[in-house]
N, CA, C and O atoms as CSV, one atom per row, in Angstrom:
chain,resi,resn,atom,element,x,y,z
A,1,MET,N,N,-21.537,-11.965,37.304
A,1,MET,CA,C,-20.220,-11.233,36.856
A,1,MET,C,C,-19.196,-12.553,36.661
A,1,MET,O,O,-18.962,-13.464,37.455
A,2,GLU,N,N,-18.755,-12.353,35.522
A,2,GLU,CA,C,-17.494,-13.450,35.449
A,2,GLU,C,C,-16.277,-12.720,35.681
A,2,GLU,O,O,-16.063,-11.659,35.094
A,3,VAL,N,N,-15.339,-13.302,36.629
A,3,VAL,CA,C,-14.092,-12.932,37.105
A,3,VAL,C,C,-13.066,-13.792,36.688
A,3,VAL,O,O,-13.284,-15.002,36.741
A,4,GLY,N,N,-11.854,-13.330,36.235
A,4,GLY,CA,C,-10.687,-13.986,35.724
A,4,GLY,C,C,-9.629,-13.316,35.917
A,4,GLY,O,O,-9.681,-12.103,36.115
A,5,PRO,N,N,-8.504,-13.987,35.892
A,5,PRO,CA,C,-7.116,-13.553,36.146
A,5,PRO,C,C,-6.576,-12.656,34.967
A,5,PRO,O,O,-6.902,-12.869,33.799
A,6,THR,N,N,-5.720,-11.629,35.353
A,6,THR,CA,C,-5.220,-10.772,34.320
A,6,THR,C,C,-3.902,-10.259,34.694
A,6,THR,O,O,-3.550,-10.439,35.859
A,7,THR,N,N,-3.073,-9.614,33.843
A,7,THR,CA,C,-1.752,-9.202,34.376
A,7,THR,C,C,-1.952,-7.683,35.105
A,7,THR,O,O,-2.915,-6.963,34.840
A,8,HIS,N,N,-1.208,-7.427,35.776
A,8,HIS,CA,C,-1.252,-6.152,36.520
A,8,HIS,C,C,-0.195,-5.205,35.813
A,8,HIS,O,O,-0.408,-3.993,35.778
A,9,TYR,N,N,0.766,-5.669,35.339
A,9,TYR,CA,C,1.681,-5.087,34.475
A,9,TYR,C,C,2.030,-5.995,33.342
A,9,TYR,O,O,1.383,-7.030,33.183
A,10,ILE,N,N,3.075,-5.652,32.495
A,10,ILE,CA,C,3.338,-6.654,31.219
A,10,ILE,C,C,4.266,-7.700,32.170
A,10,ILE,O,O,4.942,-7.358,33.140
A,11,MET,N,N,4.125,-8.984,31.664
A,11,MET,CA,C,5.021,-10.000,32.215
A,11,MET,C,C,6.204,-9.862,31.320
A,11,MET,O,O,6.239,-9.240,30.258
A,12,GLY,N,N,7.105,-10.484,31.856
A,12,GLY,CA,C,8.369,-10.614,31.057
A,12,GLY,C,C,9.492,-9.707,31.601
A,12,GLY,O,O,9.701,-9.668,32.813
A,13,GLY,N,N,10.147,-9.050,30.820
A,13,GLY,CA,C,11.165,-8.177,31.111
A,13,GLY,C,C,12.679,-8.607,30.817
A,13,GLY,O,O,12.899,-9.660,30.218
A,14,VAL,N,N,13.673,-7.813,31.229
A,14,VAL,CA,C,15.137,-8.038,30.978
A,14,VAL,C,C,15.375,-9.413,32.102
A,14,VAL,O,O,15.092,-9.343,33.299
A,15,ARG,N,N,15.851,-10.429,31.543
A,15,ARG,CA,C,16.239,-11.726,32.646
A,15,ARG,C,C,17.525,-10.985,33.117
A,15,ARG,O,O,18.346,-10.403,32.408
A,16,VAL,N,N,17.521,-11.146,34.581
A,16,VAL,CA,C,18.724,-10.594,35.367
A,16,VAL,C,C,18.975,-11.695,36.107
A,16,VAL,O,O,18.143,-12.554,36.399
A,17,ASP,N,N,20.496,-11.673,36.515
A,17,ASP,CA,C,20.890,-12.496,37.672
A,17,ASP,C,C,20.420,-12.105,38.968
A,17,ASP,O,O,20.528,-10.929,39.319
A,18,PRO,N,N,19.860,-13.056,39.788
A,18,PRO,CA,C,19.114,-12.526,41.116
A,18,PRO,C,C,20.010,-11.856,42.078
A,18,PRO,O,O,19.592,-11.079,42.937
A,19,ASP,N,N,21.212,-12.162,41.924
A,19,ASP,CA,C,22.262,-11.305,43.022
A,19,ASP,C,C,22.618,-10.162,42.513
A,19,ASP,O,O,22.498,-9.115,43.150
A,20,THR,N,N,23.143,-10.220,41.197
A,20,THR,CA,C,23.741,-9.057,40.580
A,20,THR,C,C,22.840,-8.087,39.958
A,20,THR,O,O,23.089,-6.882,39.999
A,21,GLN,N,N,21.878,-8.530,39.424
A,21,GLN,CA,C,20.800,-7.763,38.468
A,21,GLN,C,C,21.350,-7.496,37.162
A,21,GLN,O,O,20.756,-6.772,36.364
A,22,MET,N,N,22.706,-8.168,36.845
A,22,MET,CA,C,23.060,-8.149,35.575
A,22,MET,C,C,22.338,-9.070,34.706
A,22,MET,O,O,21.944,-10.177,35.071
A,23,SER,N,N,22.153,-8.499,33.367
A,23,SER,CA,C,21.390,-9.397,32.320
A,23,SER,C,C,22.459,-10.068,31.616
A,23,SER,O,O,23.623,-9.766,31.880
A,24,ARG,N,N,22.175,-10.991,30.703
A,24,ARG,CA,C,23.034,-11.805,29.923
A,24,ARG,C,C,24.046,-10.788,28.869
A,24,ARG,O,O,24.969,-11.265,28.208
A,25,LEU,N,N,23.750,-9.615,28.863
A,25,LEU,CA,C,24.580,-8.744,28.004
A,25,LEU,C,C,25.418,-8.014,29.106
A,25,LEU,O,O,24.945,-7.100,29.782
A,26,PRO,N,N,26.726,-8.492,29.243
A,26,PRO,CA,C,27.628,-7.983,30.173
A,26,PRO,C,C,27.716,-6.354,30.304
A,26,PRO,O,O,27.984,-5.625,29.348
A,27,GLY,N,N,27.513,-6.001,31.319
A,27,GLY,CA,C,27.242,-4.525,31.717
A,27,GLY,C,C,25.943,-3.993,31.589
A,27,GLY,O,O,25.769,-2.782,31.725
A,28,LEU,N,N,25.091,-4.694,31.363
A,28,LEU,CA,C,23.546,-4.110,31.408
A,28,LEU,C,C,22.861,-4.760,32.587
A,28,LEU,O,O,22.647,-5.972,32.618
A,29,PHE,N,N,22.490,-3.854,33.648
A,29,PHE,CA,C,21.760,-3.982,34.761
A,29,PHE,C,C,20.360,-3.493,34.664
A,29,PHE,O,O,19.998,-2.501,34.032
A,30,ALA,N,N,19.664,-4.244,35.311
A,30,ALA,CA,C,18.090,-3.841,35.337
A,30,ALA,C,C,17.395,-4.093,36.616
A,30,ALA,O,O,17.558,-5.081,37.331
A,31,ALA,N,N,16.570,-3.052,36.837
A,31,ALA,CA,C,15.741,-3.239,38.235
A,31,ALA,C,C,14.386,-2.649,37.903
A,31,ALA,O,O,14.245,-2.013,36.858
A,32,GLY,N,N,13.348,-2.839,38.775
A,32,GLY,CA,C,12.246,-2.270,38.689
A,32,GLY,C,C,11.288,-2.956,37.596
A,32,GLY,O,O,11.406,-4.145,37.297
A,33,GLU,N,N,10.432,-2.196,37.086
A,33,GLU,CA,C,9.531,-2.598,36.158
A,33,GLU,C,C,10.105,-3.405,34.965
A,33,GLU,O,O,9.477,-4.370,34.529
A,34,CYS,N,N,11.225,-3.046,34.460
A,34,CYS,CA,C,11.776,-3.780,33.219
A,34,CYS,C,C,12.596,-4.996,33.556
A,34,CYS,O,O,13.059,-5.749,32.699
A,35,ALA,N,N,12.757,-5.151,34.916
A,35,ALA,CA,C,13.569,-6.504,35.212
A,35,ALA,C,C,12.728,-7.692,35.524
A,35,ALA,O,O,11.792,-7.568,36.313
A,36,ALA,N,N,13.005,-8.876,34.942
A,36,ALA,CA,C,12.346,-10.036,35.089
A,36,ALA,C,C,12.946,-10.755,36.664
A,36,ALA,O,O,13.940,-11.471,36.781
A,37,GLY,N,N,12.135,-10.372,37.616
A,37,GLY,CA,C,12.388,-10.868,38.838
A,37,GLY,C,C,11.855,-12.125,39.217
A,37,GLY,O,O,11.751,-13.033,38.392
A,38,ILE,N,N,11.485,-12.259,40.479
A,38,ILE,CA,C,11.002,-13.513,41.022
A,38,ILE,C,C,9.502,-13.553,40.283
A,38,ILE,O,O,9.055,-14.680,40.069
A,39,ASN,N,N,8.760,-12.502,39.913
A,39,ASN,CA,C,7.277,-12.712,39.481
A,39,ASN,C,C,7.611,-12.026,37.949
A,39,ASN,O,O,6.725,-11.266,37.558
A,40,GLY,N,N,8.522,-12.163,37.239
A,40,GLY,CA,C,8.607,-11.606,36.008
A,40,GLY,C,C,8.575,-10.117,36.029
A,40,GLY,O,O,9.052,-9.599,37.038
A,41,ALA,N,N,8.156,-9.419,35.207
A,41,ALA,CA,C,8.189,-7.897,35.288
A,41,ALA,C,C,6.824,-7.560,35.844
A,41,ALA,O,O,6.202,-6.607,35.373
A,42,ASN,N,N,6.332,-8.289,36.817
A,42,ASN,CA,C,4.930,-7.968,37.429
A,42,ASN,C,C,5.094,-7.530,38.677
A,42,ASN,O,O,5.643,-8.298,39.467
A,43,ARG,N,N,4.677,-6.257,39.118
A,43,ARG,CA,C,4.740,-5.974,40.274
A,43,ARG,C,C,3.292,-5.520,40.882
A,43,ARG,O,O,2.695,-4.583,40.350
A,44,LEU,N,N,2.851,-6.067,41.782
A,44,LEU,CA,C,1.522,-5.961,42.337
A,44,LEU,C,C,1.634,-4.452,42.987
A,44,LEU,O,O,2.742,-3.922,43.064
A,45,GLY,N,N,0.680,-3.909,43.361
A,45,GLY,CA,C,0.439,-2.779,44.068
A,45,GLY,C,C,1.239,-2.755,45.439
A,45,GLY,O,O,1.141,-3.748,46.160
A,46,GLY,N,N,1.838,-1.939,45.750
A,46,GLY,CA,C,2.543,-1.806,47.219
A,46,GLY,C,C,3.919,-2.826,47.033
A,46,GLY,O,O,4.600,-2.920,48.054
A,47,ASN,N,N,4.277,-3.410,46.128
A,47,ASN,CA,C,5.582,-4.073,46.185
A,47,ASN,C,C,6.391,-3.268,45.266
A,47,ASN,O,O,7.594,-3.504,45.375
A,48,SER,N,N,6.087,-2.406,44.412
A,48,SER,CA,C,7.007,-1.821,43.452
A,48,SER,C,C,8.075,-0.889,44.085
A,48,SER,O,O,9.192,-0.808,43.574
A,49,LEU,N,N,7.746,-0.198,45.172
A,49,LEU,CA,C,8.630,0.783,45.697
A,49,LEU,C,C,9.819,-0.052,46.261
A,49,LEU,O,O,10.974,0.110,45.868
A,50,SER,N,N,9.402,-1.078,47.339
A,50,SER,CA,C,10.335,-1.995,47.780
A,50,SER,C,C,11.251,-2.735,46.893
A,50,SER,O,O,12.443,-2.943,47.120
A,51,ASP,N,N,10.514,-3.148,45.760
A,51,ASP,CA,C,11.314,-4.067,45.006
A,51,ASP,C,C,12.516,-3.001,44.277
A,51,ASP,O,O,13.689,-3.324,44.094
A,52,LEU,N,N,11.898,-1.654,43.918
A,52,LEU,CA,C,13.034,-0.786,43.337
A,52,LEU,C,C,14.145,-0.468,44.357
A,52,LEU,O,O,15.334,-0.425,44.041
A,53,LEU,N,N,13.698,-0.256,45.554
A,53,LEU,CA,C,14.742,0.204,46.489
A,53,LEU,C,C,15.681,-0.939,46.656
A,53,LEU,O,O,16.890,-0.722,46.588
A,54,VAL,N,N,15.247,-2.077,46.858
A,54,VAL,CA,C,16.121,-3.355,47.068
A,54,VAL,C,C,16.909,-3.704,45.880
A,54,VAL,O,O,18.135,-3.776,45.966
A,55,PHE,N,N,16.337,-3.910,44.856
A,55,PHE,CA,C,17.045,-4.481,43.746
A,55,PHE,C,C,17.619,-3.203,42.974
A,55,PHE,O,O,18.451,-3.477,42.110
A,56,GLY,N,N,17.367,-2.107,43.115
A,56,GLY,CA,C,17.929,-0.933,42.442
A,56,GLY,C,C,19.277,-0.563,43.125
A,56,GLY,O,O,20.284,-0.255,42.487
A,57,LYS,N,N,19.212,-0.615,44.321
A,57,LYS,CA,C,20.386,-0.810,45.233
A,57,LYS,C,C,21.389,-1.727,44.688
A,57,LYS,O,O,22.524,-1.353,44.393
A,58,ARG,N,N,20.959,-2.950,44.552
A,58,ARG,CA,C,21.845,-3.994,44.257
A,58,ARG,C,C,22.536,-3.692,42.688
A,58,ARG,O,O,23.722,-3.813,42.382
A,59,ALA,N,N,21.520,-3.310,41.910
A,59,ALA,CA,C,22.046,-3.138,40.617
A,59,ALA,C,C,23.053,-1.987,40.370
A,59,ALA,O,O,23.938,-1.978,39.514
A,60,GLY,N,N,22.732,-0.913,41.365
A,60,GLY,CA,C,23.596,0.313,41.297
A,60,GLY,C,C,25.026,-0.288,41.734
A,60,GLY,O,O,26.019,-0.127,41.024
A,61,GLU,N,N,25.058,-0.944,42.866
A,61,GLU,CA,C,26.564,-1.489,43.647
A,61,GLU,C,C,27.117,-2.345,42.494
A,61,GLU,O,O,28.261,-2.066,42.136
A,62,PHE,N,N,26.424,-3.432,41.800
A,62,PHE,CA,C,27.129,-4.237,41.021
A,62,PHE,C,C,27.454,-3.623,39.741
A,62,PHE,O,O,28.458,-4.067,39.184
A,63,ALA,N,N,26.725,-2.571,39.090
A,63,ALA,CA,C,27.122,-2.025,37.993
A,63,ALA,C,C,28.419,-1.070,38.292
A,63,ALA,O,O,29.373,-0.981,37.518
A,64,ALA,N,N,28.309,-0.394,39.490
A,64,ALA,CA,C,29.527,0.371,39.848
A,64,ALA,C,C,30.700,-0.677,39.723
A,64,ALA,O,O,31.649,-0.302,39.035
A,65,LYS,N,N,30.776,-1.869,40.256
A,65,LYS,CA,C,31.773,-2.909,40.491
A,65,LYS,C,C,32.149,-3.158,39.268
A,65,LYS,O,O,33.330,-3.054,38.939
A,66,PHE,N,N,31.103,-3.556,38.346
A,66,PHE,CA,C,31.526,-3.984,37.063
A,66,PHE,C,C,32.221,-2.818,36.306
A,66,PHE,O,O,33.182,-3.149,35.611
A,67,ALA,N,N,31.955,-1.790,36.329
A,67,ALA,CA,C,32.528,-0.607,35.648
A,67,ALA,C,C,33.886,-0.321,36.051
A,67,ALA,O,O,34.672,0.115,35.209
A,68,ARG,N,N,34.291,-0.540,37.381
A,68,ARG,CA,C,35.539,-0.174,37.929
A,68,ARG,C,C,36.569,-1.585,37.514
A,68,ARG,O,O,37.785,-1.426,37.409
A,69,GLU,N,N,36.005,-2.773,37.329
A,69,GLU,CA,C,36.803,-3.955,36.889
A,69,GLU,C,C,36.699,-4.175,35.235
A,69,GLU,O,O,37.284,-5.082,34.642
A,70,ASN,N,N,35.955,-3.307,34.685
A,70,ASN,CA,C,35.885,-3.486,33.255
A,70,ASN,C,C,36.270,-2.266,32.228
A,70,ASN,O,O,36.033,-1.102,32.550
A,71,GLN,N,N,36.771,-2.540,31.196
A,71,GLN,CA,C,37.026,-1.328,30.104
A,71,GLN,C,C,35.909,-0.985,29.475
A,71,GLN,O,O,35.058,-1.864,29.341
A,72,LEU,N,N,35.690,0.148,29.029
A,72,LEU,CA,C,34.535,0.338,27.919
A,72,LEU,C,C,34.725,-0.634,26.747
A,72,LEU,O,O,35.800,-1.046,26.312
A,73,GLY,N,N,33.552,-0.914,26.336
A,73,GLY,CA,C,33.397,-1.652,25.212
A,73,GLY,C,C,33.362,-0.924,23.898
A,73,GLY,O,O,32.898,0.211,24.001
A,74,GLY,N,N,33.721,-1.271,22.726
A,74,GLY,CA,C,33.756,-0.267,21.635
A,74,GLY,C,C,32.277,-0.223,20.911
A,74,GLY,O,O,31.491,-1.170,20.914
A,75,ILE,N,N,32.079,0.880,20.377
A,75,ILE,CA,C,30.639,1.359,19.747
A,75,ILE,C,C,30.829,1.324,18.283
A,75,ILE,O,O,31.615,2.088,17.723
A,76,ASP,N,N,30.097,0.417,17.637
A,76,ASP,CA,C,30.011,0.404,16.218
A,76,ASP,C,C,28.846,1.290,15.735
A,76,ASP,O,O,27.726,0.813,15.548
A,77,ILE,N,N,29.133,2.588,15.538
A,77,ILE,CA,C,28.096,3.632,15.190
A,77,ILE,C,C,27.318,3.086,13.758
A,77,ILE,O,O,26.096,3.164,13.628
A,78,GLY,N,N,28.099,2.601,12.857
A,78,GLY,CA,C,27.274,2.099,11.674
A,78,GLY,C,C,26.110,0.974,12.225
A,78,GLY,O,O,24.999,1.094,11.709
A,79,LYS,N,N,26.267,0.020,13.116
A,79,LYS,CA,C,25.300,-0.922,13.609
A,79,LYS,C,C,24.367,-0.247,14.170
A,79,LYS,O,O,23.228,-0.574,13.835
A,80,ILE,N,N,24.490,0.774,15.078
A,80,ILE,CA,C,23.528,1.685,15.626
A,80,ILE,C,C,22.618,2.319,14.765
A,80,ILE,O,O,21.405,2.372,14.971
A,81,ASP,N,N,23.232,2.820,13.755
A,81,ASP,CA,C,22.556,3.844,12.607
A,81,ASP,C,C,21.362,2.620,12.000
A,81,ASP,O,O,20.147,2.783,11.892
A,82,THR,N,N,22.110,1.481,11.690
A,82,THR,CA,C,21.289,0.284,10.830
A,82,THR,C,C,20.145,0.124,11.830
A,82,THR,O,O,18.996,0.434,11.515
A,83,VAL,N,N,20.480,-0.393,13.124
A,83,VAL,CA,C,19.220,-0.720,13.749
A,83,VAL,C,C,18.201,0.360,14.206
A,83,VAL,O,O,17.041,0.087,14.512
A,84,ALA,N,N,18.713,1.565,14.225
A,84,ALA,CA,C,17.799,2.739,14.445
A,84,ALA,C,C,16.876,2.862,13.070
A,84,ALA,O,O,15.665,3.067,13.142
A,85,ARG,N,N,17.442,2.743,12.054
A,85,ARG,CA,C,16.624,2.830,10.579
A,85,ARG,C,C,15.678,1.842,10.721
A,85,ARG,O,O,14.483,2.118,10.606
A,86,GLU,N,N,16.135,0.499,11.004
A,86,GLU,CA,C,15.038,-0.891,10.964
A,86,GLU,C,C,13.923,-0.469,12.050
A,86,GLU,O,O,12.730,-0.647,11.803
A,87,ALA,N,N,14.308,0.028,13.112
A,87,ALA,CA,C,13.111,0.373,14.041
A,87,ALA,C,C,12.041,1.400,13.698
A,87,ALA,O,O,10.831,1.283,13.896
A,88,LEU,N,N,12.691,2.434,13.147
A,88,LEU,CA,C,11.642,3.481,12.629
A,88,LEU,C,C,11.187,3.251,11.200
A,88,LEU,O,O,10.279,3.993,10.827
A,89,ALA,N,N,11.634,2.387,10.357
A,89,ALA,CA,C,10.952,2.308,9.156
A,89,ALA,C,C,9.557,1.953,9.132
A,89,ALA,O,O,8.934,2.580,8.274
A,90,PRO,N,N,8.866,1.131,9.816
A,90,PRO,CA,C,7.402,1.318,10.012
A,90,PRO,C,C,6.630,2.290,9.900
A,90,PRO,O,O,5.543,2.272,9.323
A,91,PHE,N,N,7.210,3.343,10.523
A,91,PHE,CA,C,6.647,4.600,10.653
A,91,PHE,C,C,6.891,5.640,9.455
A,91,PHE,O,O,6.207,6.647,9.271
A,92,GLU,N,N,7.924,5.252,8.713
A,92,GLU,CA,C,8.400,6.269,7.810
A,92,GLU,C,C,7.801,5.786,6.236
A,92,GLU,O,O,7.947,6.427,5.196
A,93,ARG,N,N,7.176,4.623,6.379
A,93,ARG,CA,C,6.692,4.130,4.980
A,93,ARG,C,C,5.464,4.862,4.663
A,93,ARG,O,O,4.771,5.408,5.521
A,94,SER,N,N,5.177,4.859,3.231
A,94,SER,CA,C,3.991,5.803,2.512
A,94,SER,C,C,3.149,4.670,2.356
A,94,SER,O,O,2.570,4.760,1.273
A,95,GLY,N,N,2.825,3.611,2.995
A,95,GLY,CA,C,1.812,2.702,2.441
A,95,GLY,C,C,0.555,3.453,2.963
A,95,GLY,O,O,0.555,4.552,3.518
A,96,ASP,N,N,-0.658,2.561,2.649
A,96,ASP,CA,C,-2.123,3.011,2.813
A,96,ASP,C,C,-2.206,2.770,4.396
A,96,ASP,O,O,-3.087,3.525,4.809
A,97,GLU,N,N,-1.830,2.265,5.122
A,97,GLU,CA,C,-2.118,2.003,6.598
A,97,GLU,C,C,-1.073,2.574,7.471
A,97,GLU,O,O,0.135,2.493,7.249
A,98,ASN,N,N,-1.612,3.143,8.452
A,98,ASN,CA,C,-0.773,3.638,9.580
A,98,ASN,C,C,-0.638,2.291,10.556
A,98,ASN,O,O,-1.558,1.562,10.925
A,99,PRO,N,N,0.706,2.184,10.846
A,99,PRO,CA,C,1.220,0.977,11.712
A,99,PRO,C,C,0.147,0.764,13.239
A,99,PRO,O,O,-0.260,-0.258,13.791
A,100,TYR,N,N,-0.058,2.340,13.578
A,100,TYR,CA,C,-0.989,2.276,14.904
A,100,TYR,C,C,-2.314,1.687,14.651
A,100,TYR,O,O,-2.979,1.087,15.495
A,101,THR,N,N,-2.614,1.879,13.558
A,101,THR,CA,C,-4.322,1.231,13.208
A,101,THR,C,C,-3.999,-0.402,13.178
A,101,THR,O,O,-4.819,-1.191,13.648
A,102,ILE,N,N,-3.004,-0.758,12.713
A,102,ILE,CA,C,-2.914,-2.255,12.477
A,102,ILE,C,C,-2.708,-2.791,14.034
A,102,ILE,O,O,-3.320,-3.762,14.480
A,103,GLN,N,N,-1.752,-2.008,14.791
A,103,GLN,CA,C,-1.894,-2.622,16.130
A,103,GLN,C,C,-2.940,-2.398,16.898
A,103,GLN,O,O,-3.148,-3.194,17.814
A,104,LYS,N,N,-3.752,-1.375,16.720
A,104,LYS,CA,C,-5.043,-1.286,17.352
A,104,LYS,C,C,-5.964,-2.316,17.109
A,104,LYS,O,O,-6.573,-2.819,18.053
A,105,ASP,N,N,-6.149,-2.714,15.870
A,105,ASP,CA,C,-6.952,-3.850,15.486
A,105,ASP,C,C,-6.504,-5.219,15.844
A,105,ASP,O,O,-7.336,-6.073,16.149
A,106,LEU,N,N,-5.046,-5.508,15.819
A,106,LEU,CA,C,-4.656,-6.568,16.731
A,106,LEU,C,C,-5.038,-6.517,17.970
A,106,LEU,O,O,-5.551,-7.500,18.505
A,107,GLN,N,N,-4.834,-5.296,18.650
A,107,GLN,CA,C,-5.187,-5.388,20.196
A,107,GLN,C,C,-6.744,-5.907,20.446
A,107,GLN,O,O,-7.137,-6.671,21.327
A,108,GLU,N,N,-7.421,-5.331,19.517
A,108,GLU,CA,C,-8.942,-5.378,19.691
A,108,GLU,C,C,-9.405,-6.891,19.349
A,108,GLU,O,O,-10.431,-7.351,19.850
A,109,THR,N,N,-8.539,-7.686,18.411
A,109,THR,CA,C,-8.973,-8.905,17.959
A,109,THR,C,C,-8.650,-9.733,19.068
A,109,THR,O,O,-9.449,-10.607,19.407
A,110,MET,N,N,-7.376,-9.538,19.792
A,110,MET,CA,C,-6.951,-10.362,20.783
A,110,MET,C,C,-7.906,-10.353,21.861
A,110,MET,O,O,-8.360,-11.415,22.288
A,111,GLN,N,N,-8.301,-9.051,22.412
A,111,GLN,CA,C,-9.172,-8.808,23.455
A,111,GLN,C,C,-10.409,-9.592,23.344
A,111,GLN,O,O,-10.791,-10.404,24.187
A,112,ASP,N,N,-11.033,-9.285,22.204
A,112,ASP,CA,C,-12.552,-9.819,21.849
A,112,ASP,C,C,-12.625,-11.359,21.640
A,112,ASP,O,O,-13.623,-12.013,21.941
A,113,LEU,N,N,-11.390,-11.940,21.052
A,113,LEU,CA,C,-11.535,-13.428,20.560
A,113,LEU,C,C,-10.405,-14.316,21.541
A,113,LEU,O,O,-10.613,-15.520,21.691
A,114,VAL,N,N,-9.523,-13.839,22.025
A,114,VAL,CA,C,-8.493,-14.698,22.718
A,114,VAL,C,C,-8.380,-14.323,23.958
A,114,VAL,O,O,-7.230,-14.325,24.396
A,115,GLY,N,N,-9.395,-13.932,24.813
A,115,GLY,CA,C,-9.186,-13.599,26.116
A,115,GLY,C,C,-9.096,-14.749,27.306
A,115,GLY,O,O,-8.486,-15.800,27.109
A,116,ILE,N,N,-9.578,-14.536,28.217
A,116,ILE,CA,C,-9.638,-15.691,29.347
A,116,ILE,C,C,-10.123,-17.050,28.908
A,116,ILE,O,O,-9.576,-18.153,28.902
A,117,VAL,N,N,-11.514,-16.561,28.482
A,117,VAL,CA,C,-12.258,-17.653,28.318
A,117,VAL,C,C,-12.158,-17.851,26.676
A,117,VAL,O,O,-12.386,-16.900,25.928
A,118,ARG,N,N,-11.813,-19.110,26.194
A,118,ARG,CA,C,-11.707,-19.098,24.551
A,118,ARG,C,C,-12.486,-20.372,24.204
A,118,ARG,O,O,-12.748,-21.315,24.951
A,119,THR,N,N,-12.802,-20.202,22.903
A,119,THR,CA,C,-13.711,-21.161,22.238
A,119,THR,C,C,-12.783,-21.486,21.001
A,119,THR,O,O,-11.888,-20.685,20.731
A,120,GLU,N,N,-12.930,-22.466,20.342
A,120,GLU,CA,C,-12.276,-22.985,19.238
A,120,GLU,C,C,-12.652,-22.006,18.068
A,120,GLU,O,O,-11.765,-21.515,17.370
A,121,THR,N,N,-14.034,-21.721,17.858
A,121,THR,CA,C,-14.458,-21.008,16.854
A,121,THR,C,C,-13.855,-19.593,16.912
A,121,THR,O,O,-13.337,-19.091,15.914
A,122,GLU,N,N,-13.926,-18.987,18.038
A,122,GLU,CA,C,-13.270,-17.699,18.260
A,122,GLU,C,C,-11.635,-17.807,17.971
A,122,GLU,O,O,-11.068,-16.895,17.370
A,123,MET,N,N,-11.206,-18.507,18.249
A,123,MET,CA,C,-9.635,-18.748,18.091
A,123,MET,C,C,-9.428,-18.843,16.630
A,123,MET,O,O,-8.592,-18.131,16.074
A,124,ARG,N,N,-10.200,-19.744,15.949
A,124,ARG,CA,C,-10.106,-19.897,14.318
A,124,ARG,C,C,-10.209,-18.332,13.924
A,124,ARG,O,O,-9.263,-17.785,13.357
A,125,GLU,N,N,-11.309,-17.685,14.225
A,125,GLU,CA,C,-11.606,-16.259,13.656
A,125,GLU,C,C,-10.520,-15.451,14.051
A,125,GLU,O,O,-10.087,-14.755,13.133
A,126,ALA,N,N,-9.928,-15.327,15.170
A,126,ALA,CA,C,-8.700,-14.869,15.424
A,126,ALA,C,C,-7.445,-15.101,14.571
A,126,ALA,O,O,-6.626,-14.241,14.244
A,127,LEU,N,N,-7.432,-16.273,14.296
A,127,LEU,CA,C,-6.018,-16.550,13.429
A,127,LEU,C,C,-6.248,-15.861,11.891
A,127,LEU,O,O,-5.422,-15.277,11.190
A,128,GLU,N,N,-7.537,-16.122,11.660
A,128,GLU,CA,C,-7.845,-15.593,10.332
A,128,GLU,C,C,-7.761,-14.193,10.286
A,128,GLU,O,O,-7.315,-13.728,9.237
A,129,LYS,N,N,-8.116,-13.338,11.261
A,129,LYS,CA,C,-8.039,-12.068,11.415
A,129,LYS,C,C,-6.472,-11.563,11.479
A,129,LYS,O,O,-6.103,-10.582,10.833
A,130,ILE,N,N,-5.611,-12.304,12.293
A,130,ILE,CA,C,-4.276,-12.147,12.503
A,130,ILE,C,C,-3.545,-12.208,11.065
A,130,ILE,O,O,-2.680,-11.398,10.731
A,131,GLY,N,N,-3.993,-13.254,10.269
A,131,GLY,CA,C,-3.291,-13.433,8.990
A,131,GLY,C,C,-3.642,-12.217,8.077
A,131,GLY,O,O,-2.852,-11.855,7.205
A,132,ASN,N,N,-4.926,-11.542,8.302
A,132,ASN,CA,C,-5.255,-10.392,7.475
A,132,ASN,C,C,-4.398,-9.324,7.833
A,132,ASN,O,O,-3.879,-8.566,7.013
A,133,LEU,N,N,-4.227,-9.257,9.253
A,133,LEU,CA,C,-3.315,-7.964,9.620
A,133,LEU,C,C,-1.980,-8.123,9.346
A,133,LEU,O,O,-1.319,-7.107,9.132
A,134,ARG,N,N,-1.396,-9.324,9.305
A,134,ARG,CA,C,-0.060,-9.545,8.769
A,134,ARG,C,C,0.189,-9.222,7.320
A,134,ARG,O,O,1.270,-8.786,6.924
A,135,THR,N,N,-1.166,-9.524,6.303
A,135,THR,CA,C,-1.278,-9.186,5.027
A,135,THR,C,C,-1.018,-7.696,4.892
A,135,THR,O,O,-0.185,-7.204,4.130
A,136,ARG,N,N,-1.940,-6.935,5.837
A,136,ARG,CA,C,-1.988,-5.414,5.704
A,136,ARG,C,C,-0.513,-4.999,6.007
A,136,ARG,O,O,0.152,-4.234,5.308
A,137,ALA,N,N,-0.123,-5.578,7.084
A,137,ALA,CA,C,1.435,-5.018,7.552
A,137,ALA,C,C,2.555,-5.129,6.513
A,137,ALA,O,O,3.406,-4.250,6.375
A,138,GLY,N,N,2.510,-6.286,5.766
A,138,GLY,CA,C,3.285,-6.754,4.645
A,138,GLY,C,C,3.042,-5.660,3.495
A,138,GLY,O,O,3.989,-5.236,2.832
A,139,LYS,N,N,1.945,-5.300,3.328
A,139,LYS,CA,C,1.721,-4.275,2.111
A,139,LYS,C,C,2.402,-3.103,2.444
A,139,LYS,O,O,3.130,-2.555,1.617
A,140,ASN,N,N,2.233,-2.645,3.619
A,140,ASN,CA,C,2.809,-1.406,4.035
A,140,ASN,C,C,4.376,-1.469,4.080
A,140,ASN,O,O,5.072,-0.454,4.055
A,141,ARG,N,N,4.880,-2.758,4.149
A,141,ARG,CA,C,6.281,-2.940,4.250
A,141,ARG,C,C,6.859,-2.506,2.852
A,141,ARG,O,O,7.877,-1.824,2.730
A,142,ASN,N,N,6.117,-2.967,1.841
A,142,ASN,CA,C,6.542,-2.998,0.432
A,142,ASN,C,C,6.665,-1.608,-0.102
A,142,ASN,O,O,7.540,-1.439,-0.950
A,143,HIS,N,N,5.852,-0.467,0.293
A,143,HIS,CA,C,5.864,0.767,-0.073
A,143,HIS,C,C,6.782,1.721,0.595
A,143,HIS,O,O,7.010,1.652,1.802
A,144,ARG,N,N,7.321,2.631,-0.202
A,144,ARG,CA,C,8.027,3.538,0.464
A,144,ARG,C,C,7.811,4.877,-0.027
A,144,ARG,O,O,8.398,5.827,0.492
């Protein structure tokens, strides 16, 4: 049996200040699975609840303090609408391919060819397949 490391949850997350839990975006606080803490956004079994209790409490306290000391920011509805349209565009195209199919094929390619144990041949094959997926996704982009 071959054994290798893997992620327990997605690594990464919203980068936050370790004391206040505030992100680089003033007024945005994060805790739990979405926050990049000491282990990134990786919570091993058993740590999740204690992490959330401690850092959630801190985030809430500092968010309340921030709200008392700062005024509401302005909201540009036009920008929100533009970003929402861009985010939904891949799912509203009338191209030949479903974006979920392309994502599934990418996931399978990465799982099969770019796993923990890697070879040059498999990685080159993966690059070729990724290029084809990019082309497929691009063709979808041009159809409305």
